[in-house]
Every structure is written in C-alpha cells, then in structure tokens.
LUMVOTI-970113 format. One record per residue (C-alpha): residue in three letters; z, x, y. Coordinates in Angstrom, 3 decimals. Layout:
<ala; <Z; X; Y>>,
...
END
This chain:
<unk; <137.543; 50.571; 176.684>>,
<unk; <139.160; 53.484; 175.008>>,
<unk; <142.922; 53.008; 174.324>>,
<unk; <143.802; 56.224; 176.471>>,
<unk; <142.041; 54.839; 179.545>>,
<unk; <143.683; 51.302; 178.989>>,
<unk; <147.087; 52.895; 178.668>>,
<unk; <146.513; 54.807; 181.805>>,
<unk; <145.300; 51.781; 183.765>>,
<unk; <148.308; 49.747; 182.628>>,
<unk; <150.794; 52.379; 183.567>>,
<unk; <149.301; 52.817; 187.099>>,
<unk; <149.228; 49.122; 187.642>>,
<unk; <152.881; 48.877; 186.780>>,
<unk; <153.837; 51.949; 189.212>>,
<unk; <154.955; 53.898; 186.057>>,
<unk; <155.181; 57.674; 185.850>>,
<unk; <154.051; 59.546; 182.770>>,
<unk; <157.613; 60.712; 182.186>>,
<unk; <158.885; 57.226; 182.329>>,
<unk; <156.260; 55.911; 179.954>>,
<unk; <156.539; 58.677; 177.395>>,
<unk; <160.367; 59.060; 177.499>>,
<unk; <161.766; 58.902; 174.055>>,
<unk; <158.317; 58.240; 172.328>>,
<unk; <156.179; 61.544; 172.945>>,
<unk; <156.133; 64.465; 175.424>>,
<unk; <154.594; 64.070; 178.742>>,
<unk; <151.907; 66.525; 178.135>>,
<unk; <150.865; 64.710; 174.857>>,
<unk; <150.670; 61.384; 176.814>>,
<unk; <148.374; 63.074; 179.337>>,
<unk; <145.986; 64.081; 176.616>>,
<unk; <145.960; 60.411; 175.284>>,
<unk; <145.394; 59.077; 178.755>>,
<unk; <142.417; 61.358; 179.295>>,
<unk; <140.980; 60.358; 175.654>>,
<unk; <141.469; 64.201; 174.549>>,
<unk; <143.279; 63.190; 171.377>>,
<unk; <143.836; 60.319; 168.948>>,
<unk; <147.348; 59.502; 168.530>>,
<unk; <148.838; 57.615; 165.631>>,
<unk; <149.096; 53.812; 165.494>>,
<unk; <152.718; 54.093; 165.659>>,
<unk; <152.744; 55.984; 168.945>>,
<unk; <150.169; 53.944; 170.371>>,
<unk; <152.116; 50.694; 169.239>>,
<unk; <155.335; 52.167; 171.059>>,
<unk; <153.360; 52.896; 174.397>>,
<unk; <151.691; 49.414; 174.449>>,
<unk; <154.970; 47.688; 173.720>>,
<unk; <156.556; 49.605; 176.620>>,
<unk; <153.898; 48.438; 178.977>>,
<unk; <153.987; 44.934; 177.457>>,
<unk; <150.287; 44.804; 176.609>>,
<unk; <148.278; 44.386; 173.175>>,
<unk; <147.193; 47.327; 171.254>>,
<unk; <143.893; 45.581; 170.536>>,
<unk; <142.072; 44.415; 173.751>>,
<unk; <140.671; 41.157; 173.740>>,
<unk; <137.111; 40.818; 175.540>>,
<unk; <136.814; 37.704; 177.707>>,
<unk; <132.925; 37.139; 178.141>>,
<unk; <133.340; 33.879; 180.302>>,
<unk; <135.782; 35.557; 182.630>>,
<unk; <133.260; 38.621; 183.051>>,
<unk; <130.628; 36.128; 183.714>>,
<unk; <132.722; 34.440; 186.361>>,
<unk; <133.417; 37.793; 188.007>>,
<unk; <129.805; 38.661; 188.312>>,
<unk; <128.793; 35.164; 189.671>>,
<unk; <131.484; 35.600; 192.356>>,
<unk; <130.278; 39.005; 193.196>>,
<unk; <126.650; 37.707; 193.416>>,
<unk; <127.887; 34.952; 195.940>>,
<unk; <129.732; 37.936; 198.046>>,
<unk; <126.476; 39.766; 198.353>>,
<unk; <124.400; 36.484; 199.031>>,
<unk; <127.074; 35.452; 201.635>>,
<unk; <127.922; 31.946; 200.135>>,
<unk; <131.018; 31.778; 202.367>>,
<unk; <131.634; 28.139; 201.433>>,
<unk; <132.737; 29.040; 197.665>>,
<unk; <134.023; 32.652; 198.095>>,
<unk; <137.770; 32.126; 198.859>>,
<unk; <138.176; 29.228; 196.311>>,
<unk; <136.638; 31.280; 193.538>>,
<unk; <138.769; 34.175; 194.666>>,
<unk; <141.949; 32.256; 194.096>>,
<unk; <140.676; 30.982; 190.813>>,
<unk; <139.869; 34.456; 189.589>>,
<unk; <142.996; 35.987; 190.761>>,
<unk; <144.948; 33.565; 188.690>>,
<unk; <142.855; 34.150; 185.754>>,
<unk; <143.264; 37.895; 185.902>>,
<unk; <146.948; 37.748; 186.031>>,
<unk; <146.905; 36.249; 182.640>>,
<unk; <144.136; 38.264; 180.710>>,
<unk; <144.251; 41.524; 178.668>>,
<unk; <140.701; 42.439; 179.121>>,
<unk; <141.195; 45.648; 181.053>>,
<unk; <137.514; 45.852; 181.755>>,
<unk; <137.630; 42.390; 183.481>>,
<unk; <140.521; 43.766; 185.391>>,
<unk; <138.808; 46.684; 186.785>>,
<unk; <135.859; 44.758; 187.812>>,
<unk; <138.059; 42.306; 189.539>>,
<unk; <139.842; 45.095; 191.722>>,
<unk; <136.542; 46.369; 192.632>>,
<unk; <134.942; 43.046; 193.616>>,
<unk; <138.229; 42.207; 195.272>>,
<unk; <137.867; 45.074; 197.457>>,
<unk; <134.258; 44.178; 198.389>>,
<unk; <135.359; 40.566; 199.070>>,
<unk; <137.985; 42.013; 201.539>>,
<unk; <135.129; 43.873; 203.304>>,
<unk; <133.149; 40.620; 203.852>>,
<unk; <136.260; 38.858; 205.114>>,
<unk; <136.925; 41.940; 207.514>>,
<unk; <140.317; 42.366; 206.170>>,
<unk; <140.214; 45.960; 206.597>>,
<unk; <144.040; 46.678; 206.426>>,
<unk; <144.292; 44.935; 203.009>>,
<unk; <140.900; 46.609; 201.973>>,
<unk; <142.251; 50.070; 202.743>>,
<unk; <145.387; 49.424; 200.631>>,
<unk; <143.232; 48.222; 197.785>>,
<unk; <141.129; 51.222; 197.963>>,
<unk; <144.346; 53.574; 197.636>>,
<unk; <145.060; 51.835; 194.389>>,
<unk; <141.339; 51.867; 193.153>>,
<unk; <141.091; 55.626; 193.585>>,
<unk; <143.703; 56.173; 191.054>>,
<unk; <141.439; 54.349; 188.523>>,
<unk; <138.491; 56.388; 189.086>>,
<unk; <138.548; 58.718; 186.306>>,
<unk; <138.680; 55.872; 183.628>>,
<unk; <135.658; 53.922; 185.325>>,
<unk; <132.451; 53.410; 183.105>>,
<unk; <129.359; 54.419; 184.868>>,
<unk; <128.522; 50.877; 186.150>>,
<unk; <131.898; 50.701; 187.820>>,
<unk; <131.466; 53.942; 189.361>>,
<unk; <128.112; 52.806; 190.936>>,
<unk; <130.056; 49.955; 192.578>>,
<unk; <132.867; 52.002; 193.637>>,
<unk; <130.324; 54.403; 195.444>>,
<unk; <128.313; 51.575; 196.980>>,
<unk; <131.561; 49.490; 198.248>>,
<unk; <133.183; 52.809; 199.571>>,
<unk; <129.954; 53.427; 201.420>>,
<unk; <129.928; 49.974; 203.034>>,
<unk; <133.546; 50.482; 203.964>>,
<unk; <132.656; 53.597; 205.878>>,
<unk; <129.721; 51.891; 207.426>>,
<unk; <131.859; 49.095; 208.825>>,
<unk; <134.063; 51.934; 210.280>>,
<unk; <131.114; 53.445; 211.871>>,
<unk; <131.481; 56.578; 209.708>>,
<unk; <127.866; 56.712; 209.007>>,
<unk; <127.233; 60.291; 207.562>>,
<unk; <130.201; 59.588; 205.132>>,
<unk; <128.821; 56.086; 204.326>>,
<unk; <125.375; 57.645; 203.426>>,
<unk; <126.946; 60.251; 201.051>>,
<unk; <128.583; 57.363; 199.083>>,
<unk; <125.484; 55.073; 199.094>>,
<unk; <123.183; 57.836; 197.818>>,
<unk; <125.926; 58.520; 195.250>>,
<unk; <125.500; 54.923; 193.994>>,
<unk; <121.625; 55.429; 194.245>>,
<unk; <121.725; 57.971; 191.664>>,
<unk; <122.974; 55.516; 189.135>>,
<unk; <119.709; 53.409; 189.652>>,
<unk; <117.687; 56.228; 188.108>>,
<unk; <119.856; 56.194; 185.077>>,
<unk; <118.260; 52.953; 183.908>>,
<unk; <121.606; 51.102; 183.909>>,
<unk; <121.277; 47.343; 183.659>>,
<unk; <121.139; 46.044; 187.154>>,
<unk; <119.484; 43.042; 188.452>>,
<unk; <116.496; 43.552; 190.973>>,
<unk; <118.453; 41.627; 193.786>>,
<unk; <121.247; 44.434; 193.296>>,
<unk; <118.760; 47.189; 193.731>>,
<unk; <117.581; 45.614; 196.892>>,
<unk; <120.913; 45.266; 198.230>>,
<unk; <121.597; 48.847; 197.807>>,
<unk; <118.349; 49.951; 199.158>>,
<unk; <118.967; 47.918; 202.377>>,
<unk; <122.361; 49.112; 202.834>>,
<unk; <121.024; 52.722; 202.762>>,
<unk; <118.254; 51.661; 205.225>>,
<unk; <121.058; 50.166; 207.514>>,
<unk; <123.017; 53.336; 207.461>>,
<unk; <120.008; 55.508; 208.010>>,
<unk; <119.063; 53.354; 210.935>>,
<unk; <122.306; 54.082; 212.591>>,
<unk; <121.757; 57.922; 211.941>>,
<unk; <118.254; 57.325; 213.474>>,
<unk; <116.448; 58.613; 210.484>>,
<unk; <113.416; 56.266; 211.267>>,
<unk; <110.992; 57.466; 208.647>>,
<unk; <113.410; 57.237; 205.850>>,
<unk; <114.703; 53.783; 207.186>>,
<unk; <111.177; 52.615; 206.825>>,
<unk; <110.619; 53.824; 203.499>>,
<unk; <114.119; 52.396; 202.130>>,
<unk; <113.392; 49.078; 203.890>>,
<unk; <109.915; 48.673; 202.212>>,
<unk; <111.703; 49.255; 198.750>>,
<unk; <114.099; 46.303; 199.643>>,
<unk; <111.566; 44.081; 201.137>>,
<unk; <109.057; 44.291; 198.160>>,
<unk; <111.851; 43.049; 196.057>>,
<unk; <112.951; 40.297; 198.257>>,
<unk; <109.383; 39.044; 198.806>>,
<unk; <109.048; 38.888; 194.995>>,
<unk; <112.204; 36.650; 194.957>>,
<unk; <111.270; 34.542; 197.956>>,
<unk; <114.513; 35.534; 199.675>>,
<unk; <113.328; 34.593; 203.223>>,
<unk; <116.518; 35.442; 204.985>>,
<unk; <116.602; 39.064; 203.623>>,
<unk; <112.838; 39.450; 204.350>>,
<unk; <113.448; 38.606; 207.971>>,
<unk; <116.315; 40.923; 208.114>>,
<unk; <113.987; 43.743; 206.756>>,
<unk; <111.492; 42.868; 209.147>>,
<unk; <113.908; 43.299; 212.027>>,
<unk; <114.891; 46.655; 210.699>>,
<unk; <111.309; 47.706; 210.375>>,
<unk; <110.739; 46.641; 214.035>>,
<unk; <113.463; 48.672; 215.249>>,
<unk; <112.491; 51.751; 213.619>>,
<unk; <108.815; 51.588; 214.240>>,
<unk; <109.853; 51.420; 217.797>>,
<unk; <111.796; 54.689; 217.372>>,
<unk; <108.546; 56.326; 215.830>>,
<unk; <106.739; 54.696; 218.921>>,
<unk; <104.401; 52.681; 216.886>>,
<unk; <104.826; 49.652; 219.254>>,
<unk; <102.382; 47.551; 217.972>>,
<unk; <103.637; 47.565; 214.443>>,
<unk; <107.227; 46.915; 215.913>>,
<unk; <105.930; 43.871; 217.594>>,
<unk; <104.390; 42.780; 214.520>>,
<unk; <107.395; 43.027; 212.467>>,
<unk; <109.480; 41.191; 214.989>>,
<unk; <107.010; 38.330; 215.043>>,
<unk; <106.893; 38.080; 211.328>>,
<unk; <110.858; 37.913; 211.425>>,
<unk; <110.584; 35.122; 214.186>>,
<unk; <108.258; 33.068; 212.126>>,
<unk; <110.733; 33.285; 209.314>>,
<unk; <113.792; 32.459; 211.405>>,
<unk; <112.088; 29.364; 212.948>>,
<unk; <111.223; 28.103; 209.519>>,
<unk; <114.982; 28.677; 208.502>>,
<unk; <116.075; 27.314; 211.861>>,
<unk; <118.728; 30.141; 212.047>>,
<unk; <119.753; 30.582; 215.422>>,
<unk; <121.793; 33.690; 214.789>>,
<unk; <118.685; 35.402; 213.526>>,
<unk; <116.424; 34.141; 216.314>>,
<unk; <119.062; 35.655; 218.813>>,
<unk; <118.798; 39.114; 217.176>>,
<unk; <115.053; 38.783; 217.172>>,
<unk; <114.654; 37.933; 220.856>>,
<unk; <117.193; 40.579; 221.889>>,
<unk; <114.959; 43.216; 219.895>>,
<unk; <111.747; 41.935; 221.465>>,
<unk; <113.523; 42.382; 224.689>>,
<unk; <114.518; 45.980; 223.863>>,
<unk; <110.849; 46.648; 222.865>>,
<unk; <109.851; 45.595; 226.354>>,
<unk; <112.453; 47.610; 228.059>>,
<unk; <111.449; 50.902; 226.123>>,
<unk; <107.948; 50.137; 227.344>>,
<unk; <109.151; 49.753; 230.799>>,
<unk; <108.059; 46.160; 230.961>>,
<unk; <111.676; 45.081; 232.338>>,
<unk; <110.881; 41.805; 233.790>>,
<unk; <109.210; 40.717; 230.262>>,
<unk; <112.383; 42.124; 228.633>>,
<unk; <114.865; 40.141; 230.904>>,
<unk; <112.845; 36.940; 229.714>>,
<unk; <113.522; 37.990; 226.098>>,
<unk; <117.123; 38.837; 226.575>>,
<unk; <117.795; 35.450; 228.446>>,
<unk; <116.139; 33.670; 225.438>>,
<unk; <118.378; 35.572; 222.998>>,
<unk; <121.452; 34.526; 225.028>>,
<unk; <120.609; 30.811; 224.175>>,
<unk; <121.278; 31.531; 220.484>>,
<unk; <124.207; 33.823; 220.752>>,
<unk; <128.010; 33.014; 221.170>>,
<unk; <130.016; 34.900; 223.732>>,
<unk; <131.319; 37.559; 221.286>>,
<unk; <127.726; 38.294; 220.334>>,
<unk; <126.456; 38.324; 223.809>>,
<unk; <127.793; 41.538; 224.979>>,
<unk; <124.846; 43.815; 223.832>>,
<unk; <122.375; 41.473; 225.375>>,
<unk; <124.500; 41.251; 228.680>>,
<unk; <124.592; 44.855; 228.648>>,
<unk; <120.705; 45.148; 228.176>>,
<unk; <120.009; 42.656; 230.950>>,
<unk; <122.144; 44.656; 233.253>>,
<unk; <120.435; 47.879; 232.315>>,
<unk; <116.941; 46.257; 232.967>>,
<unk; <118.085; 45.155; 236.445>>,
<unk; <119.348; 48.464; 237.366>>,
<unk; <116.155; 49.985; 236.345>>,
<unk; <114.413; 47.607; 238.704>>,
<unk; <116.766; 48.740; 241.292>>,
<unk; <117.900; 44.933; 241.712>>,
<unk; <121.821; 45.939; 242.198>>,
<unk; <123.078; 42.388; 243.069>>,
<unk; <121.506; 40.964; 239.855>>,
<unk; <122.956; 44.000; 237.788>>,
<unk; <126.390; 43.525; 239.336>>,
<unk; <126.488; 39.805; 238.505>>,
<unk; <125.815; 40.736; 234.738>>,
<unk; <128.678; 43.322; 234.889>>,
<unk; <131.064; 40.606; 235.924>>,
<unk; <129.685; 38.234; 233.241>>,
<unk; <130.305; 41.006; 230.633>>,
<unk; <133.767; 41.839; 232.020>>,
<unk; <134.759; 38.212; 231.733>>,
<unk; <133.858; 37.908; 228.002>>,
<unk; <135.686; 41.141; 227.437>>,
<unk; <138.767; 39.675; 228.416>>,
<unk; <138.830; 37.203; 225.646>>,
<unk; <136.837; 39.547; 223.243>>,
<unk; <138.019; 43.114; 223.722>>,
<unk; <135.249; 45.775; 222.860>>,
<unk; <135.750; 49.335; 223.634>>,
<unk; <132.269; 50.380; 223.543>>,
<unk; <130.897; 47.819; 226.049>>,
<unk; <134.133; 48.142; 228.067>>,
<unk; <133.047; 51.776; 228.705>>,
<unk; <129.343; 50.630; 229.344>>,
<unk; <130.188; 48.293; 232.002>>,
<unk; <132.702; 50.762; 233.638>>,
<unk; <129.952; 53.414; 233.857>>,
<unk; <127.428; 51.168; 235.335>>,
<unk; <129.868; 49.673; 237.750>>,
<unk; <130.501; 53.199; 239.000>>,
<unk; <126.826; 54.069; 239.218>>,
<unk; <125.926; 50.778; 241.231>>,
<unk; <128.788; 51.542; 243.627>>,
<unk; <127.827; 55.061; 243.984>>,
<unk; <131.419; 55.901; 243.062>>,
<unk; <130.804; 59.287; 241.399>>,
<unk; <134.389; 60.793; 242.100>>,
<unk; <136.356; 63.316; 240.297>>,
<unk; <137.929; 60.370; 238.295>>,
<unk; <134.413; 59.199; 237.309>>,
<unk; <133.619; 62.754; 236.123>>,
<unk; <136.708; 62.724; 233.999>>,
<unk; <136.104; 59.313; 232.451>>,
<unk; <132.659; 60.483; 231.495>>,
<unk; <133.557; 63.937; 230.091>>,
<unk; <136.988; 63.033; 228.432>>,
<unk; <136.573; 59.410; 227.439>>,
<unk; <132.848; 58.131; 227.250>>,
<unk; <130.883; 61.001; 225.691>>,
<unk; <133.616; 61.883; 223.061>>,
<unk; <133.664; 58.430; 222.174>>,
<unk; <130.134; 58.058; 221.524>>,
<unk; <130.064; 61.545; 219.688>>,
<unk; <132.784; 60.378; 217.464>>,
<unk; <130.961; 57.280; 216.582>>,
<unk; <127.730; 59.152; 216.144>>,
<unk; <125.704; 56.752; 218.615>>,
<unk; <122.858; 59.310; 219.530>>,
<unk; <121.298; 56.984; 221.936>>,
<unk; <124.293; 57.021; 224.257>>,
<unk; <125.262; 60.544; 223.682>>,
<unk; <121.602; 61.466; 225.098>>,
<unk; <121.879; 59.113; 227.913>>,
<unk; <125.396; 59.771; 229.079>>,
<unk; <125.051; 63.494; 228.609>>,
<unk; <121.726; 63.635; 230.533>>,
<unk; <123.351; 61.712; 233.306>>,
<unk; <126.289; 64.307; 233.567>>,
<unk; <124.029; 67.097; 233.321>>,
<unk; <121.955; 65.857; 236.435>>,
<unk; <125.222; 65.116; 238.136>>,
<unk; <126.415; 68.843; 237.756>>,
<unk; <123.019; 69.939; 238.648>>,
<unk; <123.074; 67.950; 241.922>>,
<unk; <126.402; 69.859; 242.577>>,
<unk; <125.152; 73.273; 241.885>>,
<unk; <127.377; 73.621; 238.729>>,
<unk; <124.700; 74.868; 236.744>>,
<unk; <126.855; 76.181; 233.790>>,
<unk; <128.265; 72.821; 233.382>>,
<unk; <124.694; 71.094; 233.666>>,
<unk; <123.598; 73.546; 231.048>>,
<unk; <126.205; 72.555; 228.505>>,
<unk; <125.404; 68.813; 228.667>>,
<unk; <121.575; 69.570; 228.377>>,
<unk; <122.628; 71.456; 225.266>>,
<unk; <124.364; 68.255; 223.942>>,
<unk; <121.121; 66.193; 224.811>>,
<unk; <119.148; 68.444; 222.757>>,
<unk; <121.603; 68.565; 219.811>>,
<unk; <121.530; 64.783; 220.002>>,
<unk; <117.818; 64.685; 220.138>>,
<unk; <117.649; 66.850; 217.218>>,
<unk; <119.808; 64.773; 215.205>>,
<unk; <118.223; 61.489; 216.327>>,
<unk; <114.626; 62.633; 215.265>>,
<unk; <115.205; 64.932; 212.354>>,
<unk; <113.891; 62.836; 209.358>>,
END
C-alpha cells in the first residue's frame, strides 16, 4: 500500500485530525496531498509523520496473517459456526500487533461481515461508519468486499433496492478479472438472486440463481444447491410455471433428506404448501404446512402458522382459522415479530367481522404503510385490494380508486422484470 494511504489509515484509526498530525512538521494542505498520494514527500517528512503515528516507515507484509484472514472469511461464508468466534478472537489479537496495513483493512472488512453473521447489527453499524472513512484508500478487491457486505447489511435491514444497488456494484468487479475464487462468485450471484427475489424480479432471479447453481454443482456443494433449487421453485411459481416449481422443490427435498437437514426440510415443505395454496389446493397445502411444522422451531413457525390460517380462511373454516391465530399470538408473546403481529390482527378482525373505524385506521395508517416501507409487494397488493373493496362496499369510490391505484402500482413493481 502506498505510504500516503498508510498514513491516512493510521491517522483515522487513531482518531487524529490532519491538523494534529501535521502540526510542527508540514502544512495541513501538504499532508492532505501526501494522504491522497498526489505528491511524494521527503524521507525526513515521512519519518516524522510515521514517528508521530508510532508506525514504521517501511511496511512489513505478513503473508501467513493474510492467509488466516481469508480462511476465516471462507468459514464465514460457508457458515462454519463452530470455528468462527474462536478464529475471530485469535485474529483480533494478531491484528493489534501487526504493521501490515493491508491485513488490517481486510480484517475490518471481514469483521463487519462476521458481525452481520452474528446479527450484531448495532456493532456492525458502528464498524461501518469507521470503514466508510477508509473507502478512498481501498484497492479494487477491498472495494468489491465493501460493496458486497454493505449490500448484505441493507438486505438484512429489508432495504432491498439499496441492497441490490450495492451488490450490483460488487458484481462490476467480477468483470474486471480480479482474482476471485469460484465459490466467491457463486456467493455473490446467490446474494443478488435473493435480493431480486425480495423485489419480485422473477426472471432475473432465475438467471442469477442458475449462475450460482452451475458453480455449486461443479463443487458438489449440496447445501447451496438445495438452497438454489428452493429459490428457483419460488420464482418459477411467480412465473406461473407450476410444474417446474414443483420439480425444483422435489430436487431440493431429495438433497435435504440426503443431508438430514431439518431446517431445510421445513423450508421446502412450507414452500410446497404455498405452491398448493396458490393453485387453490388448500387441503393439500395444509398437509404440507403441518409437515413443515414438524421440522421448525417456534420462532421459525410463524410464517407457516399464518399460511395455515390463510388456507383455513379460504376454505371458510373459521373455527380452525381462529385456533391458528391463537397459536400464532402465543408464540408472538415470547418471540415478538411486528409483521406477523399485523397479519394475525388483520385476520382476527376479518374472521370476527370487526370492520370498524378502528380497523380502517389500523389498515390505512399502520399495516399498508408498514408493507410499503418494507417493499413487501405481495401484502401491499393483498391489503390494498382488501381496503379498496371495503371502501367500494361503503360507496366511498374515491378512496376505493386510490387503493386500487396502489394495487396497480405494486403489481407493476412486482412483475416488471
């Protein structure tokens, strides 16, 4: 790394201003030029600056440390939870005693990615603020990781449009023939596909998922192959290619059974239930959903419980639907979840016929804005259409037209590929 970039890195790391570092040595404007690698300072000046920062003028590259960092990152991506924390503590200790600036920068990037894996979002946010100060001195490969990890951060915050922008920014570095391994390419393609799926860009999801799947198949990565098949199943369904959707789910199921992965089996059974529900085979859907519950813990069960409730609601079996609302609300007491709290409250009102002014306020001021904010097109459509019909029945045609417009806008976003 160029000496100017190193000086800037250590100055920021030590929370020192340019004025504090340059005082009595050079002007602040001259230091700025050095830090931006716009001029070459004398050895004497550089030595003074490095002494004030208590760093060596000559950088020492530590190849074993770099290898350890990338091995740790590999384990993060491949979810090897049993080793992650221990390796993190070991690397953090080594980083404190190294003078390899490049290794230190990779550590802060991979540390940010690790914190996302641990779902420590508050600490991750604090790290990101610091990392953003280093952006201008990143080499291209570091910028790739920065864009990818910020994209993942936004995805986990349900900011899907912003997540896609950053992930596509990372993708541009793949076309520059930088030295990335194939599993890294596959991980980025799969991340892009997941984000596109949240934005309901089905055709693009299928394209990117196949990019990732081809690499995972060549590496015999069965778990990731199964995850890709699930994603394909979801998006073939959205394209109304129901037989291809079922085929993908069956392929995923075979792999999950081979791996004896209960979490994966729960996800697959749930999605097979949803496929049956979309094709209005609600009794069959309930069978699949109940099988999914055998593999899920209570925290994971909310989406399946809501889906069973919905199926019974469509079959007009109110007593059964009400039982599942109570089941969901019991879980919510121990595992709060705003989205499903809203779902259960909406259907509780619908089942009881309690469509009062209070219900109207709840839908218009709370529920629909929540799903718009979180870009959940499926529920924007469903609940806006519900309110359009609600106003139409009450001869409030202007309000009905407004919510039909929201439905049309959401449908356009959901199916614009």
